[in-house]
C-alpha positions in Angstrom: 4.0 32.9 -33.6 0.3 32.0 -33.4 -1.6 32.6 -30.2 -4.9 31.2 -31.4 -6.2 27.8 -30.3 -5.9 25.2 -33.1 -9.1 23.6 -34.4 -8.1 20.5 -32.5 -7.6 22.4 -29.2 -11.0 24.2 -29.7 -12.8 20.9 -30.2 -11.1 19.2 -27.3 -11.9 22.2 -25.0 -15.6 22.0 -25.9 -15.6 18.2 -25.6 -14.1 18.2 -22.1 -16.3 21.1 -20.9 -19.4 19.2 -21.9 -18.1 16.1 -20.3 -17.2 17.9 -17.1 -20.5 19.6 -16.8 -22.4 16.3 -17.1 -20.1 13.9 -15.3 -18.0 15.9 -12.8 -19.7 19.0 -11.6 -22.8 17.3 -10.0 -20.5 15.2 -7.8 -17.7 17.6 -6.8 -18.6 18.1 -3.2 -19.8 14.6 -2.7 -16.4 13.2 -3.8 -14.6 15.9 -1.8 -16.4 15.3 1.4 -16.1 11.5 1.2 -12.6 11.5 -0.3 -14.0 9.2 -3.1 -11.7 8.4 -5.9 -14.2 7.8 -8.8 -12.6 5.0 -10.8 -15.6 4.7 -13.1 -15.2 8.3 -14.2 -11.6 7.7 -15.3 -12.8 4.7 -17.3 -15.1 7.1 -19.2 -12.2 9.6 -19.7 -10.2 6.7 -21.1 -13.0 5.9 -23.6 -12.7 9.5 -24.8 -8.9 9.3 -25.2 -8.0 11.6 -22.3 -6.0 9.0 -20.4 -3.6 8.4 -23.2 -3.2 11.9 -24.6 0.5 11.7 -25.6 0.4 8.0 -26.5 0.7 7.0 -30.2 -2.4 5.7 -31.9 -0.9 2.3 -32.6 -0.6 1.8 -28.8 -4.2 2.9 -28.2 -3.6 6.6 -27.5 -4.8 9.9 -28.9 -1.3 10.9 -30.2 -1.7 14.6 -29.3 0.9 17.1 -28.3 1.5 19.2 -25.1 -0.6 22.2 -26.2 -3.6 19.9 -26.4 -2.5 18.2 -23.1 -2.5 21.6 -21.3 -6.0 22.3 -22.7 -7.3 19.0 -21.3 -5.8 19.3 -17.8 -6.8 23.0 -17.6 -10.5 22.5 -18.6 -10.9 19.6 -16.2 -9.3 21.5 -13.4 -11.5 24.6 -13.9 -14.3 22.3 -12.7 -12.6 19.9 -10.3 -8.8 20.1 -9.7 -8.8 16.7 -8.0 -9.8 15.0 -11.2 -7.3 17.2 -13.2 -4.5 16.1 -10.8 -5.3 12.4 -11.3 -5.5 12.7 -15.1 -2.2 14.5 -15.1 -0.4 12.0 -12.9 -1.7 9.0 -14.9 -0.6 10.6 -18.3 2.6 12.4 -17.6 4.2 10.2 -14.9 3.3 6.5 -15.1 2.2 6.2 -18.7 4.8 8.6 -20.1 7.7 7.0 -18.1 6.9 3.6 -19.8 6.4 5.3 -23.1 9.7 7.2 -22.9 12.0 4.5 -21.4 10.3 1.2 -22.0 11.4 -1.2 -24.7 8.9 -2.3 -27.4 7.8 -5.3 -25.6 7.2 -3.4 -22.4 5.2 -0.7 -24.3 3.0 -3.2 -26.0 2.4 -5.0 -22.7 1.4 -2.0 -20.5 0.7 1.1 -22.6 -2.6 0.1 -24.4 -4.3 -0.7 -21.1 -3.1 2.6 -19.5 -4.1 4.6 -22.6 -7.7 3.4 -22.3 -7.8 3.5 -18.5 -8.4 -0.2 -18.4 -5.5 0.1 -15.9 -5.0 3.2 -13.7 -1.3 4.2 -13.3 0.8 5.3 -10.4 4.3 6.6 -10.1 6.6 6.4 -7.0 9.7 8.4 -6.2 8.9 10.1 -2.8 9.5 8.4 0.5 8.7 9.4 4.1 12.2 10.7 4.7 13.0 11.9 1.2 10.9 14.5 -0.5 13.1 16.9 -2.5 16.2 14.7 -1.6 15.2 11.8 -3.8 18.8 10.5 -3.7 18.4 9.6 0.0 15.8 7.0 -0.7 15.7 3.8 1.5 13.7 1.5 -0.7 16.1 -1.0 -2.1 16.2 -3.7 -4.8 18.8 -6.5 -4.6 19.5 -8.7 -7.6 18.6 -12.4 -7.2 19.2 -14.3 -10.5 16.6 -13.1 -13.0 14.7 -11.2 -10.3 15.1 -8.4 -7.8 14.0 -8.4 -4.2 12.5 -5.1 -3.2 12.0 -3.8 0.3 10.8 -0.4 1.6 8.0 2.1 1.1 6.9 5.0 -1.0 4.8 7.9 0.3 2.4 10.5 -1.2 1.7 8.3 -4.2 -1.2 9.3 -6.4 -3.4 6.2 -7.0 -1.4 4.3 -4.4 -4.3 2.1 -3.6 -6.4 2.0 -6.8 -3.5 1.9 -9.3 -3.1 -1.3 -11.4 0.4 -0.4 -12.6 3.1 1.6 -10.7 6.4 2.8 -12.1 8.6 2.9 -9.0 12.2 4.2 -8.6 14.2 2.2 -6.1 17.8 2.2 -4.9 20.1 -0.4 -6.6 23.4 1.3 -5.6 24.8 3.5 -2.9 22.6 6.1 -1.1 23.1 9.5 -2.6 24.5 8.2 -5.8 22.6 9.6 -8.8 23.6 6.5 -10.7 22.4 4.2 -7.8 18.6 4.2 -8.7 16.6 2.1 -11.1 13.0 2.2 -12.4 10.7 -0.9 -12.3 7.1 -1.5 -13.3 5.1 -3.1 -10.5 1.7 -4.8 -11.1 -1.1 -5.0 -8.6 -1.2 -8.5 -7.1 2.5 -9.1 -7.0 3.4 -10.9 -3.8 4.9 -8.5 -1.3 3.6 -5.4 -3.1 0.7 -3.7 -1.2 -0.7 -0.3 -0.4 -0.7 1.4 3.0 -2.1 4.4 4.6 -4.4 6.7 2.5 -3.6 10.3 3.3 -6.3 12.6 4.8 -5.7 15.8 2.9 -6.5 19.5 3.0 -7.5 19.5 -0.7 -7.4 17.4 -3.8 -9.5 15.0 -1.8 -11.0 13.1 -4.7 -7.5 12.3 -6.0 -6.3 9.3 -4.0 -2.9 9.6 -2.3 -1.4 6.6 -0.4 1.6 4.6 0.5 3.2 1.8 -1.6 4.8 -0.9 0.5 7.3 -3.5 -0.6 8.0 -6.5 1.7 10.4 -8.9 0.0 8.6 -8.2 -3.3 10.1 -10.4 -6.0 10.0 -8.6 -9.4 11.4 -10.0 -12.7 14.3 -8.2 -14.4 12.0 -8.0 -17.4 10.1 -5.3 -15.5 13.1 -3.0 -15.3 12.8 0.2 -17.4 16.1 1.1 -19.1 19.5 0.3 -17.7 20.4 -0.3 -14.1 21.3 3.0 -12.5 19.3 5.2 -14.9 16.3 5.6 -12.7 17.1 9.1 -11.3 18.1 10.6 -14.7 14.8 9.1 -16.1 12.8 10.6 -13.3 14.3 14.1 -13.8 13.3 13.9 -17.5 9.8 12.7 -16.7 9.4 15.5 -14.1 10.3 18.1 -16.8 7.1 17.2 -18.6 5.3 16.7 -15.4 5.9 20.3 -14.5 3.9 21.3 -17.5 1.1 19.1 -16.1 1.1 20.8 -12.7 1.4 24.2 -14.4 -1.8 23.3 -16.5 -3.5 22.1 -13.3 -2.6 25.4 -11.6 -3.9 27.4 -14.7 -7.2 25.6 -14.5 -7.6 26.3 -10.8 -6.7 30.0 -11.3 -9.2 30.3 -14.1 -11.9 28.5 -12.2 -11.4 30.7 -9.2 -11.1 33.9 -11.2 -14.3 33.2 -13.2 -16.2 32.5 -10.1 -15.0 35.7 -8.5 -15.7 37.8 -11.6 -19.2 36.5 -11.7 -19.9 37.0 -8.0 -18.4 40.6 -8.1 -21.0 41.6 -10.7 -23.9 40.0 -8.8 -23.1 41.1 -5.2 -24.4 44.6 -4.4 -23.1 46.8 -1.5 -23.8 50.5 -0.9 -26.1 50.5 -3.9 -23.8 49.1 -6.6 -22.0 45.9 -7.7 -18.8 45.3 -5.8 -17.0 45.1 -9.1 -17.4 48.8 -9.4 -15.2 49.4 -6.3 -11.6 49.9 -7.2 -10.5 47.6 -4.4 -12.2 44.7 -6.2 -11.7 45.7 -9.8 -7.9 46.0 -9.2 -7.8 42.6 -7.7 -9.6 41.2 -10.8 -7.2 43.1 -13.0 -4.2 41.5 -11.3 -5.8 38.0 -11.4 -6.5 38.3 -15.2 -3.0 39.5 -16.0 -1.2 36.9 -14.0 -3.3 34.1 -15.4 -2.5 35.3 -18.9 1.2 35.3 -18.1 1.0 31.8 -16.7 -0.7 30.5 -19.8 1.9 32.1 -22.1 4.8 30.5 -20.1 3.1 27.1 -20.2 2.6 27.1 -23.9 6.1 28.2 -24.6 7.3 25.3 -22.5 4.9 23.0 -24.4 6.3 24.3 -27.7 9.9 23.4 -26.6 8.7 20.0 -25.4 6.8 19.2 -28.6 10.0 20.1 -30.6 12.3 18.0 -28.4 14.2 21.0 -27.3 15.6 21.5 -23.8 12.8 22.9 -21.7 14.0 22.2 -18.2 14.3 25.9 -17.3 11.0 26.9 -19.0 9.3 23.9 -17.4 10.5 25.0 -13.9 9.6 28.6 -14.6 6.1 27.8 -15.9 5.3 25.4 -13.0 6.7 27.8 -10.3 4.9 30.8 -11.7 1.6 29.2 -12.5 1.4 27.4 -9.1 2.2 30.5 -7.1 -0.4 32.5 -9.2 -3.1 29.9 -8.6 -2.7 30.2 -4.8 -2.8 34.0 -5.0 -5.8 34.0 -7.3 -7.7 31.5 -5.2 -6.9 33.5 -2.0 -8.2 36.7 -3.7 -11.3 34.9 -5.0 -12.2 34.0 -1.4 -11.6 37.6 -0.3 -13.9 38.9 -3.1 -16.6 36.5 -1.9 -16.2 37.8 1.7 -17.9 35.6 4.3 -19.5 33.4 1.5 -16.1 32.6 0.2 -15.4 30.8 3.5 -18.4 28.5 3.0 -18.8 25.4 0.9 -21.8 26.9 -0.8 -19.5 28.6 -3.3 -16.7 27.0 -5.4 -13.9 29.2 -4.3 -13.5 27.5 -0.9 -12.5 24.3 -2.7 -10.2 26.1 -5.2 -8.5 27.7 -2.2 -7.9 24.3 -0.5 -6.9 22.6 -3.8 -4.5 25.3 -4.9 -1.8 24.8 -2.3 -0.7 21.4 -3.5 0.5 22.9 -6.8 3.4 24.7 -5.0 4.5 21.4 -3.5 3.9 18.5 -5.8 6.4 17.4 -8.5 9.0 19.8 -7.0 8.3 22.6 -4.6 8.6 26.3 -5.5 12.0 26.3 -3.8 13.2 23.4 -5.9 12.0 25.1 -9.1 14.1 28.2 -8.1 17.1 25.9 -7.5 16.6 24.4 -11.0 16.2 27.8 -12.7 19.1 29.5 -10.9 21.5 26.6 -11.6 20.6 26.8 -15.3 20.8 30.5 -15.7 24.1 30.6 -13.9 25.8 28.0 -16.0 
């Protein structure tokens, strides 16, 4: 085992740090307050190869692995988790779904534009009445010759308004049947395919979240990914990798909040000494550092399994669950260490605190991760 960063990871980390300091940090609160989704920023990230991380070079991507992918998401999220979330959703959900299950023609049609961020990607599984219970979805597709007629709506979709391409899972069979769902690629501008309400969120406010609406949307069968009825199974496989993404996002938030708290604890003086010298603060910092280290190790073990095409469902769920819960705890403690200032927008920990909570909900709640883990260890 080698726990050192590879030369590639080191170069990537420095590159994304420099980019984030110049292009993201100056705008963090501006984007957060206005809930601005900065499309132009993602175009720049695309030019640098960070929007097609896992995509082969012959399709316009960077052809990197999951260790490098974790590094990219983590470093962006240490500065602004909203941007990290959008980069993760674009890469691991939309782009990766087409890359994994699309045929050669479909890959050549959509992947190059996604890999360069010429097109922004969205991915739709969740509905208003179905969060964890994806099998109960109401959005349907009915075959009509060489086309399908789609009706319904998807909810909580990252890039639901600004996305150019959306991979959406709809019901083509009976409700509750795991073989009754199919994945399709929808393109902006298709008649009957529109966006709806944009959510007003607690955190991650620069990462757009909105509805997708289908009103007798006519989509060609050529836009179907894989076989009819394979949509749910495809989604579960995509979410395996997606959990590494959210774990990396969580790791970045935890590191960002911890580093801010560590710095503040050395600068803030009370009773004649830095508050870091008080055991109540130093022990908090010790716990934060230890749990961050454990999160990182779990994530990179899951990445190792994923890179080697080994089953990583259990490790993916473990790493996502642990890292997301840690990031909430670390962000909470970071606010506590800052005291009253931690409750103001003058210091970064307030935003880390708000952003952190989504990590325990998105791409499978903590409770769902425990369900996945327990089922696998009890087989």
